[in-house]
C-alpha distance (Angstrom), angle and dihedral (degrees) to the residues before:
residue distance angle dihedral
X1 . . .
X2 3.82 . .
X3 3.83 89.5 .
X4 3.79 90.0 55.2
X5 3.80 91.7 49.3
X6 3.81 89.4 50.0
X7 3.83 90.2 51.3
X8 3.81 93.5 49.5
X9 3.81 91.0 48.0
X10 3.80 89.2 53.5
X11 3.80 90.0 48.1
X12 3.81 90.3 53.3
X13 3.80 91.3 50.7
X14 3.81 94.7 50.5
X15 3.81 96.0 66.7
X16 3.82 89.7 48.1
X17 3.79 90.5 53.3
X18 3.79 91.4 47.8
X19 3.80 91.1 48.8
X20 3.78 90.8 50.4
X21 3.81 91.8 52.3
X22 3.80 92.3 44.3
X23 3.79 90.0 50.6
X24 3.79 92.2 54.9
X25 3.82 90.4 52.3
X26 3.79 93.0 47.3
X27 3.79 91.5 70.8
X28 3.79 92.5 52.5
X29 3.78 118.7 83.6
X30 3.82 110.0 -108.7
X31 3.78 113.9 -109.8
X32 3.78 116.7 -117.1
X33 3.77 114.1 -119.3
X34 3.75 114.1 -119.8
X35 3.78 119.1 -140.0
X36 3.79 112.4 -108.1
X37 3.80 112.5 -94.4
X38 3.80 90.3 -124.1
X39 3.80 89.8 59.1
X40 3.82 93.8 70.1
X41 3.76 104.9 114.7
X42 3.77 134.7 -159.1
X43 3.80 95.0 -157.5
X44 3.79 112.6 137.3
X45 3.80 116.0 -143.6
X46 3.80 92.4 -130.0
X47 3.80 95.6 50.4
X48 3.79 86.6 91.1
X49 3.83 100.3 179.9
X50 3.82 90.1 47.5
X51 3.83 91.4 51.5
X52 3.82 89.9 49.2
X53 3.80 93.9 47.6
X54 3.81 95.7 41.4
X55 3.77 120.7 108.9
X56 3.77 119.3 -102.5
X57 3.81 88.9 -109.3
X58 3.81 91.3 55.8
X59 3.80 92.5 50.2
X60 3.82 90.6 46.5
X61 3.80 88.5 53.5
X62 3.81 90.5 53.8
X63 3.81 90.8 47.1
X64 3.81 93.1 49.3
X65 3.79 91.8 46.0
X66 3.80 88.1 52.7
X67 3.77 134.3 -124.8
X68 3.79 117.2 -105.1
X69 3.80 111.9 -106.3
X70 3.81 86.9 -133.6
X71 3.81 88.3 65.4
X72 3.82 89.1 71.3
X73 3.80 89.8 69.4
X74 3.80 91.8 44.3
X75 3.81 91.0 50.3
X76 3.80 90.9 50.1
X77 3.81 90.5 50.4
X78 3.81 92.1 50.2
X79 3.79 90.2 49.5
X80 3.81 90.9 46.7
X81 3.80 93.5 -124.2
X82 3.78 133.2 112.5
X83 3.77 121.5 -86.1
X84 3.82 90.0 -126.2
X85 3.81 90.7 54.7
X86 3.80 92.7 49.3
X87 3.82 91.0 47.4
X88 3.80 89.9 51.9
X89 3.80 93.3 47.8
X90 3.78 93.1 49.9
X91 3.80 91.7 47.7
X92 3.80 93.3 -119.1
X93 3.79 125.5 145.7
X94 3.79 112.5 -109.7
X95 3.81 93.1 -146.5
X96 3.81 91.8 51.3
X97 3.81 92.8 49.9
X98 3.83 91.0 46.7
X99 3.82 93.1 48.7
X100 3.80 93.4 46.2
X101 3.83 92.0 44.9
X102 3.79 90.9 51.8
X103 3.80 92.0 51.4
X104 3.84 93.2 40.3
X105 3.81 89.4 -119.4
X106 3.77 129.4 153.0
X107 3.75 128.2 -109.2
X108 3.80 119.6 -109.5
X109 3.80 118.2 -94.1
X110 3.80 90.8 -100.9
X111 3.81 92.2 50.9
X112 3.80 92.1 42.8
X113 3.80 90.0 51.7
X114 3.81 90.7 58.1
X115 3.80 91.0 50.5
X116 3.81 92.3 47.8
X117 3.82 89.0 48.0
X118 3.80 90.6 53.1
X119 3.80 90.8 48.4
X120 3.81 88.4 50.3
X121 3.83 90.9 53.8
X122 3.80 91.4 51.0
X123 3.80 89.0 47.9
X124 3.79 90.4 50.7
X125 3.82 91.1 54.3
X126 3.81 92.2 45.6
X127 3.81 91.9 48.5
X128 3.81 91.9 50.5
X129 3.80 91.9 51.2
X130 3.81 92.6 46.0
X131 3.81 90.3 50.6
X132 3.80 89.7 51.5
X133 3.80 88.8 59.2
X134 3.81 96.0 -121.8
X135 3.84 105.8 97.4
X136 3.82 98.6 126.9
X137 3.79 110.5 119.3
X138 3.81 93.5 -3.2
X139 3.81 116.8 135.0
X140 3.81 108.3 -160.5
X141 3.82 94.7 -171.0
X142 3.81 92.1 52.2
X143 3.82 91.9 44.6
X144 3.80 91.5 50.7
X145 3.82 90.4 50.0
X146 3.81 89.7 53.6
X147 3.82 92.4 47.4
X148 3.81 92.2 47.1
X149 3.80 90.9 52.7
X150 3.80 98.3 57.3
X151 3.81 128.6 74.0
X152 3.79 113.0 -100.7
X153 3.80 121.1 -149.2
X154 3.82 91.0 -151.1
X155 3.81 86.2 62.7
X156 3.79 93.8 49.0
X157 3.79 91.2 -97.1
X158 3.81 94.2 -53.1
X159 3.78 122.7 136.3
X160 3.80 113.2 -101.3
X161 3.83 86.8 -136.7
X162 3.80 88.7 68.7
X163 3.81 88.8 68.4
X164 3.82 98.0 55.7
X165 3.80 95.2 88.3
X166 3.81 95.0 74.7
X167 3.79 132.6 48.2
X168 3.80 89.9 -130.8
X169 3.81 88.9 54.3
X170 3.79 91.4 49.3
X171 3.80 90.1 50.7
X172 3.82 89.2 51.4
X173 3.81 89.5 52.9
X174 3.81 90.0 49.2
X175 3.80 88.9 53.6
X176 3.81 91.2 51.1
X177 3.80 90.8 49.9
X178 3.83 89.6 50.8
X179 3.79 89.6 50.3
X180 3.80 90.1 53.6
X181 3.79 89.3 53.9
X182 3.79 92.3 51.8
X183 3.79 92.6 45.0
X184 3.81 93.7 -112.3
X185 3.79 119.4 141.1
X186 3.79 110.4 -75.3
């Protein structure tokens, strides 16, 4: 029995020692984790198929690095829609995009993630068309804009564009696009 008492006394001391060490770290400012050097990516936002086919780590690197606020206007032009409409669809603030564009600043990670997600959707459409063997003259960004702007029965009659403001919504749209490729109801 004395061995068991000794063991339980040691067990009681261990949490105290851990608490003491944790307490000394609590006062120190936590170090910010740096992204791994290998995660630096050279993906360009407008290389749509590359964004779609990139690994999650590569897209995360682009998101963390930040997308230029000026790219919002370029994306709108490629999709043949207005910048204000694209800003609204992505759930961005017009004044923030204007201010950051003027100062050549980058969007926040959350805002950049929405832009990367949109680029990924365009890349998905372009990849599907290229795999079908009929890419000549096809504009994936313009096609996606058209599709986003029309009610979709798979979404209960809602506009696909209304789902661009969240990552979950963008993933849902990607699933619908995949279903169209396979011939499933979309």
